[in-house]
C-alpha positions as CSV (number, residue, x, y, z in Angstrom):
1,M,105.0,116.0,181.0
2,A,108.4,117.0,180.0
3,Q,111.2,116.6,182.5
4,L,113.0,119.6,183.8
5,D,116.2,120.3,181.9
6,S,119.2,119.3,184.1
7,N,120.7,122.7,183.1
8,S,117.7,124.6,184.5
9,Q,118.5,126.8,187.5
10,L,116.0,127.0,190.4
11,L,115.6,130.7,191.0
12,H,112.7,130.9,193.4
13,Q,110.4,128.5,195.2
14,S,107.7,128.7,197.9
15,H,105.2,126.4,199.6
16,L,101.8,127.3,201.0
17,Q,99.4,125.1,202.9
18,V,95.8,126.2,203.3
19,E,92.5,124.7,204.5
20,T,89.8,123.6,202.2
21,D,88.1,126.9,202.1
22,I,87.3,128.9,198.9
23,N,87.7,132.1,201.0
24,Q,91.5,131.3,201.0
25,I,91.8,132.7,197.5
26,P,92.8,136.2,198.5
27,R,95.6,134.7,200.7
28,L,96.6,132.5,197.8
29,L,96.8,135.4,195.4
30,Q,98.8,137.5,197.9
31,W,101.3,134.6,198.4
32,F,101.6,134.1,194.6
33,G,102.4,137.8,194.2
34,Q,106.0,137.1,195.2
35,F,106.5,135.5,191.8
36,N,105.6,138.7,189.8
37,Q,109.2,139.4,188.8
38,P,111.6,138.4,186.1
39,P,112.1,135.9,184.6
40,L,108.3,135.6,184.6
41,S,106.7,138.0,182.2
42,E,103.6,139.8,183.3
43,Q,101.6,137.5,180.9
44,S,103.1,134.3,182.4
45,W,102.5,135.5,185.9
46,L,98.8,136.4,185.1
47,Q,98.4,133.0,183.5
48,G,99.9,131.4,186.6
49,Q,97.3,133.3,188.7
50,I,94.5,131.8,186.6
51,A,96.1,128.3,186.8
52,I,96.6,128.4,190.6
53,V,93.2,129.8,191.4
54,E,91.4,127.4,189.1
55,G,93.4,124.4,190.5
56,F,92.8,125.5,194.1
57,T,89.1,126.1,193.4
58,N,88.7,122.6,191.8
59,A,90.5,121.0,194.8
60,A,88.4,122.9,197.3
61,R,85.0,122.5,195.6
62,H,85.3,119.1,194.0
63,A,88.2,117.0,195.3
64,H,87.5,117.9,198.9
65,Q,83.7,118.4,198.8
66,H,83.1,115.4,201.2
67,L,86.1,116.1,203.4
68,P,86.4,118.3,206.5
69,P,87.3,122.0,205.9
70,Q,90.5,121.4,207.9
71,T,91.8,119.1,205.2
72,P,94.9,120.8,203.8
73,I,95.6,121.7,200.2
74,D,99.3,122.2,199.6
75,L,100.7,124.5,196.9
76,D,104.2,124.6,195.6
77,V,105.6,127.0,193.1
78,K,109.0,126.9,191.5
79,V,110.5,129.3,189.1
80,F,113.4,127.9,187.1
81,S,115.5,129.8,184.6
82,D,113.4,128.3,181.8
83,R,110.0,127.4,183.3
84,L,107.3,128.0,185.9
85,V,106.1,124.9,187.8
86,I,102.9,124.9,189.9
87,A,101.9,121.8,192.0
88,I,98.6,121.6,193.9
89,W,98.2,118.6,196.2
90,D,94.7,117.4,197.3
91,E,93.3,114.4,199.1
92,G,90.2,113.8,197.1
93,A,89.0,111.0,194.9
94,A,90.8,110.7,191.6
95,F,89.3,111.9,188.4
96,D,90.3,112.3,184.7
97,L,91.1,116.0,184.2
98,E,92.1,115.4,180.6
99,A,88.7,113.9,179.7
100,L,86.9,116.8,181.5
101,M,88.9,119.4,179.6
102,Q,88.2,117.7,176.2
103,Q,84.6,117.0,177.0
104,T,83.9,120.5,178.2
105,E,85.5,122.2,175.2
106,S,84.0,119.9,172.6
107,R,80.4,120.2,173.8
108,L,80.3,123.9,174.2
109,A,80.0,126.1,171.1
110,N,79.7,129.2,173.3
111,P,81.4,128.8,176.7
112,L,79.6,131.9,178.0
113,Q,76.4,129.9,178.1
114,Q,77.8,127.4,180.5
115,A,77.2,127.5,184.3
116,E,79.8,125.0,185.4
117,H,83.2,123.5,184.5
118,W,84.8,126.9,183.8
119,G,88.0,125.4,185.3
120,G,88.1,122.8,182.6
121,V,87.6,125.4,179.9
122,L,90.3,127.7,181.3
123,M,92.8,124.8,181.8
124,Q,92.2,123.7,178.2
125,K,92.8,127.2,176.9
126,L,96.0,127.5,178.9
127,K,97.2,124.3,177.2
128,D,96.0,125.0,173.7
129,Q,96.6,128.8,173.4
130,H,99.4,129.5,175.9
131,G,101.6,126.4,175.9
132,W,101.0,125.1,179.4
133,Q,101.5,121.4,180.2
134,I,98.9,120.3,182.7
135,V,98.5,116.8,184.2
136,Y,96.6,115.5,187.2
137,I,98.5,112.6,188.9
138,C,96.4,110.2,190.9
139,P,98.1,107.3,192.6
140,E,96.1,104.2,192.0
141,G,95.0,102.0,194.9
142,Q,96.8,103.9,197.6
143,S,94.3,105.8,199.7
144,H,97.0,107.5,201.8
145,D,98.7,109.2,198.9
146,R,97.5,112.5,197.5
147,N,96.7,113.7,194.0
148,C,98.8,116.3,192.3
149,L,97.7,118.9,189.7
150,L,101.0,119.7,188.0
151,M,101.1,122.7,185.7
152,Q,104.2,123.8,183.8
153,K,104.9,126.7,181.5
154,A,108.1,127.3,179.5
155,L,109.5,130.8,179.9
156,T,110.7,132.7,176.9
157,L,113.9,134.5,177.5
C-alpha cells in the first residue's frame, strides 16, 4: 500500500471501539456520519460506508466467530488532504483477503446468484472500479497482535 505523502495534512480523525456484534452496524454508521463533509465527496463517503460496514461485518462474522462477543473491534478513520484511510482491527485467525477477493470474483459469472462472500466481491469492486487500496495485515507467529484491514482511497480535489 502506498505510503502517505509527507505533505498530506491530517484534517479529521476518529476512533471507535465496539463489541463483536453485528447489531453494532447502526452505531458504526452513525459514527461514520461525521466524515460526510469536504474534502470527501458524497461518492467517496458512500464508498467508505460500504468499506467500513463490510470490513466490520467480516471481522464480526468470520474473524471473531469463535471469540466471545465482548472481544473488541477497533475502527480508525483518518481524512487527510489527499486521502481517506480506514483501519479495522480484529483478533481473529489470519486469512488471505486478496485470494478470497480474486477467487470470489473469478468463479462467479453472476454475483447475484451467490449466497456468501459478498464482502469479497464488494472489496474487489472498490479496488478495481473505484481506486481503493485494500490490504489485510496479519502478524505472523504473534498471537497477541491483532490483524488490520487497511483501506485507503485517494481523494480528488
